[in-house]
C-alpha positions in Angstrom: 124.8 38.2 128.8 123.6 39.8 125.5 125.8 41.9 123.2 125.2 45.5 124.3 126.1 47.1 120.9 124.7 44.4 118.6 122.6 47.0 116.8 125.2 49.7 116.4 125.4 49.2 112.6 121.8 50.6 112.4 122.9 53.6 114.4 125.7 54.3 112.0 123.5 54.0 109.0 120.9 56.2 110.5 123.4 59.0 111.2 124.9 58.6 107.8 121.5 58.8 106.2 121.0 62.3 107.7 124.3 63.4 106.5 124.9 62.3 102.9 124.2 65.0 100.2 120.8 64.7 98.5 119.3 65.5 95.1 116.8 68.3 95.4 113.8 69.4 93.3 113.1 73.1 93.0 109.4 72.7 92.4 108.1 73.0 95.9 109.2 73.2 99.5 107.3 70.0 100.3 109.9 68.1 98.3 112.5 68.9 100.8 110.9 66.6 103.3 110.3 63.8 100.8 111.9 60.3 101.5 114.0 60.6 98.4 116.0 63.2 100.2 116.7 60.8 103.1 118.0 57.8 101.3 121.4 57.1 99.7 123.6 54.3 98.7 126.2 53.6 101.5 129.0 51.1 101.7 128.0 48.1 103.8 128.7 48.7 107.5 131.7 47.0 109.1 131.0 43.7 110.7 131.0 43.7 114.4 132.0 40.4 116.0 129.3 38.9 118.2 129.5 36.4 121.1 128.7 32.9 120.1 125.9 32.7 122.6 122.7 33.7 120.8 120.0 35.2 123.0 116.4 34.7 122.3 115.2 37.5 120.0 111.5 38.5 120.4 109.7 39.1 117.1 109.9 42.9 117.1 110.7 44.0 113.5 110.0 46.8 111.1 107.0 45.0 109.8 105.4 44.8 113.3 102.9 47.6 114.3 103.9 49.8 117.1 101.0 48.5 119.2 102.1 44.9 118.6 105.7 45.7 119.5 104.7 47.3 122.8 102.4 44.3 123.6 105.3 41.9 122.9 107.7 43.7 125.2 105.1 43.9 128.0 104.3 40.2 127.7 107.9 39.0 127.5 109.5 40.9 130.3 107.9 39.1 133.3 108.3 35.7 131.7 111.8 35.6 130.2 115.0 34.5 132.0 117.4 37.5 131.8 120.2 35.1 130.7 118.0 34.0 127.7 116.3 37.3 127.0 118.0 40.5 125.8 115.9 43.5 127.0 118.2 46.0 125.3 117.7 44.5 121.9 113.9 44.4 122.4 113.8 48.0 123.5 116.2 49.0 120.7 113.9 47.5 118.1 110.9 49.2 119.4 112.7 52.6 119.7 113.9 52.2 116.1 110.3 51.5 115.0 109.1 54.6 116.9 111.8 56.7 115.2 111.0 55.3 111.7 107.2 56.0 112.3 107.9 59.3 114.1 105.7 58.0 116.9 106.7 60.4 119.6 103.9 59.6 122.0 104.6 55.9 121.9 108.3 56.5 122.2 107.8 58.4 125.4 105.7 55.5 126.7 108.6 53.1 125.9 111.0 55.5 127.6 108.8 55.4 130.8 108.7 51.6 130.6 112.5 51.6 130.4 112.9 53.8 133.5 110.8 51.3 135.5 113.1 48.5 134.5 116.2 48.5 136.7 118.0 46.2 134.3 118.3 48.8 131.5 117.9 52.2 133.2 121.6 52.9 133.1 122.2 51.5 129.6 124.4 53.8 127.5 123.3 52.0 124.4 119.6 52.5 125.1 120.1 56.1 126.2 121.8 56.7 122.8 118.8 55.0 121.1 116.5 57.4 123.0 118.5 60.4 121.8 118.3 59.1 118.3 114.5 58.4 118.5 113.7 61.8 120.0 115.8 63.5 117.3 114.0 61.6 114.6 110.6 62.5 116.1 111.4 66.2 116.2 111.6 66.5 120.0 115.0 68.1 120.3 114.4 69.2 124.0 113.7 65.6 125.0 116.8 64.5 123.2 118.9 67.1 125.0 117.4 66.1 128.4 118.4 62.4 127.9 121.8 63.4 126.5 122.6 65.8 129.4 121.6 63.2 132.1 123.9 60.5 130.7 127.0 60.1 133.0 128.8 58.2 130.3 128.6 58.8 126.6 130.1 57.0 123.6 130.9 58.5 120.2 127.6 57.1 119.0 125.8 59.2 121.6 127.5 62.3 120.4 126.8 61.4 116.8 123.1 60.9 117.7 122.8 64.3 119.3 124.6 66.1 116.5 122.3 64.3 114.0 119.3 65.3 116.0 120.3 69.0 115.8 121.0 68.8 112.1 117.8 67.0 111.2 115.7 69.4 113.2 117.1 72.5 111.6 119.4 73.6 114.4 122.9 73.5 112.7 124.3 75.9 115.3 123.5 73.4 118.0 125.4 70.7 116.1 128.5 72.9 115.7 128.3 74.0 119.4 128.3 70.3 120.4 131.2 69.7 118.1 133.2 72.4 119.8 132.4 70.8 123.2 133.6 67.4 121.9 136.9 69.0 120.9 137.3 70.7 124.3 136.6 67.4 126.1 138.9 65.5 123.8 136.2 63.1 122.5 137.6 61.4 119.4 135.5 61.7 116.3 134.7 58.8 114.0 133.9 58.8 110.3 130.1 59.1 110.9 130.5 62.3 112.9 131.7 64.2 109.8 128.7 64.0 107.5 126.4 65.6 110.1 128.9 68.3 110.9 129.5 69.1 107.3 125.8 69.2 106.6 125.5 71.8 109.5 128.2 73.9 107.9 126.4 73.8 104.5 123.1 74.8 106.1 124.8 77.8 107.7 126.7 78.6 104.5 129.8 78.6 106.8 132.6 77.8 104.4 135.3 78.6 107.0 134.0 76.1 109.5 133.5 73.5 106.8 137.1 73.9 105.6 138.2 73.4 109.2 136.3 70.2 109.6 137.6 69.1 106.1 141.1 69.6 107.5 140.3 67.6 110.6 138.9 64.7 108.5 142.3 64.6 106.6 144.1 64.7 110.0 142.0 61.8 111.3 142.6 59.8 108.1 138.9 59.8 107.2 139.4 61.6 103.8 139.7 58.3 102.0 136.3 57.1 103.2 134.0 57.6 100.3 130.9 58.8 102.2 133.0 61.4 104.1 134.4 62.7 100.8 130.9 62.9 99.4 129.8 64.9 102.4 132.8 67.3 102.1 131.9 67.8 98.4 128.3 68.5 99.3 129.3 71.0 101.9 131.5 73.0 99.4 128.6 72.9 96.9 126.1 74.2 99.5 128.5 77.0 100.4 128.7 77.9 96.6 132.3 76.8 96.4 132.0 74.6 93.3 135.7 74.7 92.7 136.3 73.0 96.0 133.7 70.3 95.2 135.2 69.8 91.8 138.7 69.5 93.1 137.6 66.8 95.6 135.8 64.9 92.9 138.7 65.2 90.4 141.2 64.1 93.1 139.3 60.8 93.7 141.4 57.9 92.4 138.5 55.5 92.2 135.5 56.9 90.4 133.1 54.0 90.5 131.1 55.1 93.4 127.7 56.2 92.1 127.0 58.4 95.2 130.0 60.5 94.4 128.8 61.1 90.8 125.3 61.8 92.1 126.7 64.3 94.6 128.8 66.2 92.1 125.9 66.3 89.5 123.5 67.5 92.2 126.0 70.1 93.4 126.3 71.7 89.9 122.6 71.5 89.3 121.7 73.1 92.6 124.1 76.0 91.9 122.7 76.7 88.4 125.6 75.1 86.6 123.5 73.0 84.3 126.0 72.5 81.5 128.6 71.1 84.0 126.0 68.9 85.7 124.8 67.4 82.4 128.5 67.0 81.3 129.2 64.8 84.3 126.0 62.9 83.6 127.3 62.2 80.0 130.7 61.1 81.5 128.8 58.6 83.8 127.1 57.1 80.7 130.4 56.9 78.8 132.0 55.0 81.7 129.2 52.5 81.7 128.2 53.2 85.3 124.8 52.0 86.4 122.5 55.0 86.7 120.1 55.0 89.5 117.1 57.0 90.7 119.3 59.7 92.3 121.3 60.1 89.1 118.3 60.7 87.0 116.7 63.1 89.5 119.9 65.2 89.7 120.3 65.3 85.9 116.7 66.2 85.3 117.0 69.0 87.9 119.9 70.4 85.7 117.4 70.9 82.8 116.3 74.2 84.2 114.5 75.9 81.3 113.4 75.4 77.7 116.9 75.6 76.4 117.6 72.2 77.9 114.3 70.5 76.7 116.1 68.3 74.2 118.6 67.0 76.7 115.7 66.5 79.1 114.0 64.3 76.6 117.2 62.3 76.1 117.4 61.7 79.9 113.7 60.7 79.8 114.6 58.2 77.0 117.5 56.9 79.1 115.1 56.4 82.1 112.7 54.4 79.9 115.6 52.3 78.5 116.9 51.6 82.0 113.5 50.4 83.3 110.0 50.0 82.1 108.7 50.9 85.5 109.5 54.5 86.3 109.5 55.0 90.1 107.6 57.9 91.7 110.8 60.0 92.4 112.0 60.0 88.8 108.4 60.5 87.5 108.1 63.6 89.8 111.5 64.9 88.5 110.3 64.4 84.9 107.1 66.3 85.6 109.1 69.1 87.2 111.6 69.2 84.2 108.9 69.4 81.6 107.1 72.1 83.6 110.2 74.2 83.8 110.7 73.8 80.1 107.1 74.9 79.4 106.0 71.5 78.1 102.9 71.1 80.3 101.3 68.5 77.9 104.3 66.2 78.4 104.2 66.9 82.2 100.5 66.0 82.4 101.0 62.9 80.3 103.6 61.5 82.7 101.5 62.4 85.7 98.4 60.5 84.3 100.5 57.4 83.4 101.8 57.1 87.0 100.3 54.2 88.9 100.5 55.9 92.3 100.9 59.7 92.5 102.0 61.1 95.8 101.6 64.7 97.1 104.7 65.8 95.3 103.4 64.5 92.0 100.2 66.6 92.4 101.9 69.7 93.7 104.6 69.6 91.0 102.1 69.5 88.2 100.0 72.1 90.0 103.0 74.4 90.4 103.8 73.8 86.7 100.4 75.1 85.6 100.8 78.3 87.7 104.5 78.9 86.6 103.5 78.6 83.0 100.5 81.1 83.3 97.9 78.4 83.0 95.9 79.7 85.9 92.4 78.3 84.8 94.0 74.9 84.3 95.6 75.1 87.7 92.3 75.7 89.4 90.6 72.8 87.5 93.5 70.5 88.5 93.2 71.6 92.1 89.5 70.5 92.2 90.6 67.3 90.5 93.1 66.7 93.3 90.3 67.1 95.8 88.0 64.8 93.9 90.8 62.2 94.0 90.7 62.2 97.8 93.9 64.2 98.2 93.6 66.8 101.0 95.4 70.0 99.7 98.5 70.8 101.7 100.2 74.1 102.2 102.0 74.0 98.9 98.8 73.3 97.0 97.0 76.1 98.7 99.9 78.5 98.0 99.7 77.7 94.3 96.0 78.1 93.9 95.9 81.3 95.9 98.5 82.7 93.5 96.5 81.5 90.5 93.3 83.1 91.9 95.2 86.4 92.2 96.5 86.3 88.7 92.9 85.6 87.4 91.5 88.4 89.6 89.1 85.7 91.0 88.3 87.2 94.4 85.6 84.7 95.3 87.9 81.8 94.7 90.7 83.5 96.6 88.4 84.1 99.6 87.3 80.4 99.7 91.0 79.4 99.7 91.7 81.9 102.5 89.0 80.3 104.5 90.4 76.8 103.8 93.9 78.1 104.9 92.4 79.4 108.2 90.6 76.1 108.9 93.8 74.1 108.1 96.0 76.3 110.1 98.1 77.4 107.1 97.3 81.1 107.5 99.8 81.5 110.3 102.6 80.6 107.8 104.6 83.6 106.6 104.6 82.6 102.9 100.9 81.9 102.9 100.2 85.3 104.5 102.4 87.1 101.9 100.6 85.2 99.0 97.2 86.2 100.4 98.2 89.9 100.5 99.3 89.6 96.9 96.2 87.8 95.9 93.9 90.5 97.4 96.0 93.2 95.9 95.6 91.7 92.4 91.9 91.4 93.0 91.8 95.1 93.9 90.3 94.4 97.3 92.5 96.6 99.6 90.2 96.1 102.6 90.8 92.3 102.8 94.4 92.9 101.8 94.9 95.1 104.8 93.1 92.7 107.1 95.3 89.8 105.9 98.4 91.9 106.6 97.2 92.9 110.1 96.4 89.3 111.0 100.0 88.2 110.3 101.8 87.6 113.6 105.2 87.7 111.9 106.0 89.9 109.0 109.1 89.9 107.0 110.4 92.4 104.4 108.4 90.7 101.7 105.2 91.3 103.6 105.9 95.0 103.8 107.0 95.3 100.2 103.9 93.4 99.0 101.4 95.5 101.0 102.9 98.8 100.0 102.9 97.6 96.3 99.3 96.5 96.7 98.2 99.9 98.0 100.2 101.8 95.4 98.8 99.7 92.5 95.3 100.1 93.9 95.6 103.9 93.9 95.5 104.0 97.7 98.6 106.3 97.6 98.4 107.9 101.0 98.1 104.5 102.7 101.2 103.3 100.8 103.2 106.3 101.9 102.0 105.9 105.6 103.3 102.3 105.6 106.6 103.3 104.0 107.0 105.7 106.9 106.4 102.8 109.3 109.1 100.8 107.5 111.6 103.6 108.1 110.6 104.0 111.7 111.1 100.2 112.2 114.6 100.6 110.9 114.2 98.1 108.1 116.3 98.2 105.0 114.6 99.4 101.9 115.3 97.9 98.5 114.7 99.0 94.9 111.3 97.2 94.6 109.8 99.0 97.6 111.1 102.3 96.3 109.6 101.7 92.9 106.2 101.2 94.6 106.6 104.4 96.6 107.5 106.3 93.5 104.3 105.0 91.9 102.4 106.3 94.9 104.1 109.7 94.7 103.3 109.9 91.0 99.7 108.9 91.6 99.2 111.5 94.3 100.8 114.1 92.0 103.0 115.2 95.0 106.2 116.6 93.5 107.7 117.4 96.9 107.4 113.7 97.9 109.0 112.7 94.6 112.0 115.0 95.3 112.3 113.6 98.8 112.3 110.0 97.6 114.7 111.0 94.8 117.1 112.4 97.4 116.7 109.3 99.6 117.6 107.1 96.7 120.8 109.1 96.0 121.8 109.1 99.7 121.3 105.3 100.0 123.0 104.5 96.7 120.0 102.6 95.4 119.9 104.3 92.0 120.0 101.4 89.6 118.7 101.7 86.0 115.2 100.5 86.8 114.8 103.1 89.5 116.2 105.9 87.3 113.6 105.0 84.7 110.9 105.1 87.3 112.0 108.5 88.4 111.7 109.8 84.9 108.2 108.3 84.8 107.1 109.9 88.0 108.4 113.3 87.3 106.5 113.1 84.0 103.3 112.1 85.9 103.8 115.1 88.1 104.0 117.4 85.0 107.6 118.4 85.8 109.1 118.0 82.3 112.4 119.8 83.2 113.2 117.4 86.1 112.2 114.4 84.0 114.4 115.5 81.1 117.4 116.2 83.4 117.0 112.8 85.0 116.8 111.1 81.6 119.9 112.9 80.4 121.8 111.9 83.5 121.3 108.2 82.7 124.6 107.1 81.4 123.6 103.8 79.8 120.0 104.2 78.6 118.0 101.1 77.7 114.8 100.9 75.7 112.8 101.4 78.9 114.6 104.7 79.5 113.7 106.0 76.1 110.1 104.8 76.4 109.8 106.5 79.8 110.8 109.8 78.3 108.5 109.4 75.3 105.6 108.6 77.7 106.5 111.6 79.8 106.2 113.9 76.7 102.9 112.3 75.7 101.5 112.6 79.2 102.2 116.3 79.2 100.7 117.0 75.7 104.0 117.1 73.8 103.6 114.3 71.2 105.8 116.1 68.7 108.7 115.9 71.1 108.0 112.2 71.7 108.3 111.5 68.0 111.5 113.5 67.7 113.1 111.5 70.5 113.0 108.4 68.3 115.7 109.8 66.0 118.1 110.3 69.0 117.2 106.8 70.1 118.3 105.4 66.7 121.7 107.1 67.1 122.4 105.0 70.2 121.6 101.7 68.4 118.8 100.9 70.9 115.9 99.1 69.1 112.4 100.1 70.1 110.3 97.2 71.6 106.6 96.8 71.3 105.9 99.1 74.3 108.0 101.9 72.8 106.4 101.5 69.4 102.9 101.7 71.0 104.0 105.0 72.6 105.1 106.2 69.2 101.8 105.2 67.6 100.0 107.1 70.4 102.1 110.2 69.6 101.4 109.9 65.8 97.7 109.4 66.6 97.7 112.5 68.9 99.0 114.6 66.0 97.1 112.9 63.2 100.5 112.3 61.7 99.5 109.7 59.2 102.9 109.3 57.5 104.6 108.8 60.8 102.0 106.3 61.8 102.5 104.4 58.5 106.3 104.4 59.0 105.9 102.8 62.5 103.5 100.3 61.0 106.0 99.4 58.3 108.8 99.0 60.9 106.6 96.6 62.9 106.1 94.5 59.8 109.8 94.5 58.8 110.9 93.5 62.3 108.5 90.6 62.4 106.3 91.9 65.3 103.1 89.9 65.6 100.2 92.3 65.1 97.7 91.3 67.8 96.4 92.4 71.2 97.9 95.7 72.3 99.7 96.4 69.0 96.6 95.8 67.0 94.6 98.1 69.3 97.2 100.8 68.9 97.3 100.6 65.1 93.5 100.6 64.8 93.3 103.7 67.1 96.2 105.4 65.2 94.6 105.1 61.8 91.2 106.1 63.2 92.7 109.2 64.9 94.6 110.1 61.7 91.3 110.1 59.8 91.8 106.9 57.8 88.9 104.8 59.1 89.2 102.3 56.2 92.7 101.3 57.3 91.3 100.7 60.8 88.7 98.4 59.4 91.3 96.5 57.3 93.4 95.8 60.4 90.4 95.0 62.5 89.2 92.4 60.0 92.6 90.8 59.7 92.7 89.9 63.4 91.4 86.4 63.9 91.0 86.5 67.7 89.5 89.9 68.5 89.7 90.9 72.2 87.2 93.1 73.9 89.7 96.0 73.8 89.9 95.7 70.0 86.1 95.7 69.6 85.9 98.8 71.9 88.6 100.6 69.9 86.7 100.0 66.6 83.4 101.2 68.2 85.2 104.3 69.5 86.8 104.9 66.0 83.4 105.0 64.4 82.1 107.2 67.2 84.8 109.9 66.7 84.0 109.9 62.9 80.3 110.4 63.6 79.4 107.0 62.3 76.9 106.1 65.0 75.1 103.4 63.1 78.3 101.6 62.3 79.2 101.7 66.0 75.9 100.2 67.0 76.2 97.5 64.3 79.6 96.6 65.7 78.2 96.3 69.2 75.5 94.0 68.0 78.1 91.9 66.1 80.2 91.7 69.2 77.2 90.3 71.2 76.8 87.6 68.5 80.4 86.7 69.0 79.7 86.3 72.8 82.1 89.1 73.8 80.9 90.6 77.1 81.2 94.4 77.0 82.6 96.4 79.9 82.2 100.0 81.2 84.7 101.3 78.5 82.7 99.6 75.7 79.5 101.3 76.8 81.3 104.6 77.1 82.5 104.4 73.5 79.0 103.4 72.4 77.3 106.3 74.2 79.9 108.6 72.8 79.1 107.4 69.3 75.3 107.9 69.9 76.0 111.4 71.3 77.8 112.5 68.1 75.2 111.0 65.8 72.1 112.2 67.6 70.9 108.7 68.5 68.8 109.7 71.5 66.6 106.6 71.8 69.6 104.3 71.3 71.5 106.1 73.9 68.8 105.8 76.5 68.4 102.1 75.6 72.1 101.3 75.9 72.3 102.9 79.4 69.4 100.7 80.4 71.0 97.6 78.8 74.2 98.4 80.7 72.4 98.4 84.0 69.9 95.6 83.6 71.4 93.1 81.2 75.1 93.4 82.2 74.7 94.6 85.8 77.2 97.4 85.2 76.7 100.5 87.4 77.2 103.5 85.1 80.1 105.9 85.8 79.6 109.6 85.9 81.1 109.7 82.4 78.2 107.5 81.1 75.7 109.9 82.5 77.6 112.8 81.0 77.4 111.2 77.6 73.6 111.0 77.8 73.3 114.6 79.1 75.5 115.7 76.1 73.3 113.7 73.7 70.1 115.4 75.0 71.8 118.8 75.1 73.1 118.6 71.5 69.5 117.8 70.4 68.4 121.1 72.2 66.4 119.0 74.7 67.9 121.0 77.6 65.0 120.8 80.0 64.9 117.0 79.6 68.7 116.9 80.1 68.3 119.0 83.3 65.6 116.7 84.7 67.8 113.7 83.9 70.6 115.3 85.9 68.3 116.0 88.9 67.0 112.4 88.9 70.4 110.6 88.5 71.0 107.7 90.9 74.4 109.2 91.9 75.4 112.7 92.8 76.1 114.6 89.5 79.8 115.2 89.1 81.6 118.1 87.3 81.7 116.0 84.1 77.8 115.9 84.0 77.5 119.7 84.7 80.1 120.4 82.1 78.2 118.5 79.5 75.0 120.5 80.4 76.8 123.8 80.4 78.3 123.2 77.0 74.9 122.5 75.6 73.5 125.7 77.2 76.3 127.7 75.5 75.5 126.2 72.1 71.8 126.8 72.4 72.1 130.1 74.4 70.1 129.0 77.4 71.2 131.5 80.0 69.0 130.4 82.8 70.1 126.8 82.9 73.6 127.9 82.0 73.8 129.9 85.2 72.8 126.9 87.3 75.2 124.6 85.5 78.1 127.2 85.8 77.6 127.6 89.5 77.6 123.8 90.1 80.6 123.3 87.8 82.8 125.7 89.7 81.8 124.3 93.0 82.7 120.7 92.0 85.7 121.3 89.8 87.6 124.3 91.0 91.0 122.8 90.1 90.2 122.3 86.4 91.1 125.3 84.2 88.8 124.0 81.5 85.8 124.5 83.7 86.7 128.2 84.2 87.2 128.7 80.5 83.8 127.2 79.7 82.0 129.3 82.3 83.8 132.4 81.1 82.8 131.6 77.4 79.2 131.2 78.4 79.1 134.5 80.1 81.0 136.1 77.2 78.5 134.8 74.7 75.8 136.6 76.7 77.8 139.8 76.9 78.2 139.5 80.6 81.8 140.9 80.6 81.8 141.8 84.3 81.1 138.1 85.2 83.7 137.1 82.6 86.3 139.2 84.4 85.3 137.8 87.8 85.7 134.2 86.6 89.1 135.0 85.0 90.3 136.6 88.2 89.2 133.6 90.2 91.1 131.3 87.8 94.2 133.5 88.1 93.9 133.5 91.9 93.9 129.7 91.9 97.1 129.6 89.9 95.4 128.0 86.9 96.2 128.8 83.3 94.2 128.2 80.1 95.5 125.7 77.7 96.3 127.7 74.5 94.6 126.6 71.3 97.1 124.7 69.1 96.8 123.0 65.7 99.2 120.5 64.0 99.6 119.7 60.3 102.0 117.1 58.7 104.0 118.5 55.8 107.2 117.0 54.3 107.1 114.1 56.8 107.4 116.6 59.7 104.7 117.7 62.1 104.3 121.6 62.3 102.5 123.2 65.3 100.7 126.5 65.3 99.0 128.6 68.0 96.6 131.6 67.5 98.3 134.5 65.6 101.5 132.5 65.6 104.5 134.0 63.8 107.3 131.7 65.1 107.3 129.4 62.0 110.2 129.8 59.6 107.8 130.3 56.7 105.5 132.6 58.7 105.4 135.4 56.0 104.4 132.9 53.3 101.8 131.3 55.5 100.1 134.7 56.3 100.3 135.7 52.7 98.6 132.4 51.6 96.0 132.8 54.3 95.1 136.3 53.1 94.7 135.0 49.6 92.5 132.2 50.8 90.3 134.6 52.8 89.9 137.0 49.9 89.0 134.1 47.5 86.4 132.8 49.9 84.9 136.3 50.3 84.7 136.8 46.6 83.7 133.3 45.4 82.2 131.7 48.4 80.4 134.6 50.0 82.4 134.2 53.3 81.6 136.7 56.0 83.3 136.5 59.4 81.0 135.6 62.3 82.4 137.7 65.1 79.9 136.3 67.6 82.4 133.4 68.1 85.0 135.9 69.4 84.5 135.8 73.2 86.5 138.9 74.0 85.2 142.5 74.7 87.0 144.2 71.8 86.2 146.2 68.7 84.5 144.5 65.7 87.5 144.8 63.4 89.8 143.4 66.1 87.4 140.4 66.4 87.7 139.8 62.7 91.5 139.8 62.9 91.4 137.4 65.8 89.2 135.0 63.8 91.7 135.2 60.9 94.5 134.3 63.2 93.0 131.1 64.6 95.5 128.2 64.7 93.6 125.8 62.5 93.6 128.4 59.6 97.3 128.8 59.8 97.7 125.1 59.7 95.4 124.8 56.7 97.2 127.6 54.9 100.6 125.8 55.4 99.0 122.5 54.4 97.8 124.0 51.1 101.3 125.5 50.5 103.2 122.3 51.2 101.2 119.4 50.0 100.4 118.4 46.4 97.1 119.3 44.8 94.5 116.5 45.2 95.8 115.2 48.5 93.9 115.7 51.7 95.1 118.2 54.3 95.0 116.7 57.8 94.8 119.1 60.7 94.5 118.3 64.5 93.3 120.9 67.0 93.4 120.5 70.8 90.2 122.5 71.3 86.7 122.5 69.7 86.6 124.2 66.3 84.6 127.4 66.5 81.5 127.9 64.2 83.3 130.5 62.0 86.3 128.2 61.4 83.9 125.4 60.6 82.3 127.6 57.9 85.8 128.6 56.7 86.8 124.9 56.2 83.6 124.0 54.3 84.2 126.9 51.9 87.9 126.0 51.4 87.0 122.4 50.5 84.5 123.7 47.9 86.4 126.6 46.4 89.9 125.1 46.4 88.6 121.5 45.7 90.7 120.0 48.5 89.6 117.5 51.1 90.2 118.7 54.7 90.3 116.2 57.5 90.1 118.2 60.8 90.1 116.5 64.2 89.1 118.8 67.1 88.7 118.0 70.8 85.2 116.5 70.1 85.4 114.5 66.9 86.4 114.3 63.3 85.2 116.6 60.5 85.7 115.4 56.9 85.2 118.5 54.7 84.5 118.0 51.0 82.7 119.9 48.3 81.4 122.5 50.8 79.9 119.9 53.3 81.1 118.4 56.6 80.6 114.8 57.7 79.3 116.1 61.1 76.2 117.6 59.4 77.0 120.8 61.4 76.3 118.8 64.5 79.4 118.7 66.8 
């Protein structure tokens, strides 16, 4: 008779293999199923005494194919003498082969063959083998059916079933079976504990794990090394590193490499890199032989660029230990260098490998994506396909993410199609990544479809879709989905609330903002990031008081808090307040970052506060900020808007790698100073540099043509935009061309252009035409444009003011009154004219007939002197036609004398040294009389005036203006 349990040592090792703690990579989820995670070094199994009689063993081994194994069994069974042939051993070998190959179909055939054989149908040993095979093949239901039908079970049967539950991701089933064992009084052996402890770790159930630890001590198994290693792994998995450390430190013999590997892996997996690498050093000092698992665990501990030097030392130790680096260590090295940002090193290791597996390809691919090398990741993905590797789910996830980051919609759609064909699209993580990709590509239709196709949605799915709609300005849709989230009873976190705040701000709905603010307070979600977002959104909704109160309520303000409040002031036309805020910021010892400094540069630019702008520029240099990209754009714009175009050029020429935004900023700078030819030359130079213009570039170019009277060039650039670069013009582009024709008094041509536009004319287009009609006193066309403008833009107060001014210029006071009443009835208010001048490193603001300034008496006295001097020496006569009010002539003259830019000029002449330019900024267009006034001041008082109005810059000198009276 054959020995029934002659193969039990294999069963022991198989169960133990599923239980011993493993070293993990963090690079991709595929790694979790890699063979490296299923191998470990175990003590040799205990010898089991066998009978002296040796049965005939059929040649069914691991090297045999499954088909051959089955053929051998079928052939041998009819011919062999039962006393000489051991059917249990034959079946056992084939079942082990099926388990190793995960050949479920063939395993079921063997099971059927066994059931027909009366000699083995009641074998406990083979039934245990069947449970093990089904567990390894992932058929947990079949394993349970075999287990439940067994009238007699051994400890090996229980271990096989527990192992099947654990290996198939059902740790609760394993622990339930363990409870049943305890109730039935089934004694546990040493191999039961690793599986149970692994189940506790998977469930993060420290209480149950500690209970099983106690039972192991009670049973006397706490001295068996693989049990101790499993206990330590359980404590580590449950984030109880102290427990794992105590177990390890309490070991009397510390020569077992698996124990060292376990503790290093435990620390590395829990982010305790210093402790993990410290134990690795201790292993080296003790002279212990380092193996694959040691190196993998130690490399995993090198989690970022701070550890790159230690990572290189481990790499050197690997090379010293063996010239041939196995695939698992090579993959760990690739992952380490990728985490440390050393992608050249990672790629070098990859291409030196003799045989890359899927993990090798995916690890390097993930590295490219994680380090922002999105173009490289796509090239590498195609290289992977060319090498005959079929992309798996991890590969597809990475390249979908890269496509989103690049805004490459076509590539993203191709990958979506591939995911559908491969069946990956049903995966939750793939679905969430697709939503994010379409959001980043600004395709909300496909984004919505991808979301709707998902059978299962988690919280990340809802957060991603809401963020996608909010960032794509589909604010109402974002708010609708947020309502669904609440109706579903899902918890809401800070990230989702931030997206909803963005939607509320974008829709300019202050009542929604207040509701969300109240919701945040009730739910206790008000962290610093959300508080900063609330400041932002109140600012966007033009509620300065609420924004300021929210800002002041923040106890510990960071640089983002200060930047949010500065942006709030800027967004609401209060740049002076934004600049003043920086002094309070300094008192709290918060250093401004590049974003805050760009906000300050924008404030200085808005006010033409050159000294402030230079101070910020100096701060950037002293603090070592690299002047490129966004900072360079902000500085170029600041100097241009402060009237110092030469400084803009100096900065522009210093930047070696000029972005499209920088070229556009420089073109726009020339345009606002009326230097159309220079703007056109820059555009041509940009084309030589192979920089492709966008909509904003052409808008700046058309603006420059408009303010320089370049009619032919303007027409040509609009055509180039359409035909050469395939950019469909925006309404603003058409408005620029209408403005260009209108300024040249080609009003009929401008009107014909409006009527033949390829899109419906918007309020911007009619506004440009009406402005030209006002300048050239064309009442007939002005009436048409005014009517269209009020129909299309009834919510814009500027439109009412322009229409009112056109009627006033024609003396139609009844119509003026009617327009003003309509404006008042709509709850709209005219933005008052305001001018700013920088004196003594402080920006001073003035409105018309302002007397709030501390030096008001001196200013008015100086202004009277200037006016008298201009009348006597310059022949100045007030042009009352520019006063658009139905009042007496004398009153019109006094109204002209009190214009805000004149008060600013008077104060500038009072407070600045002779010979220095006086720089004034006005929020509205300078009237014709004030333009004449400025020319005469520059001539009679021999002072350069640099005035920036709502349209452009005016450089006054020696009685002339740079605009050539064309503005």
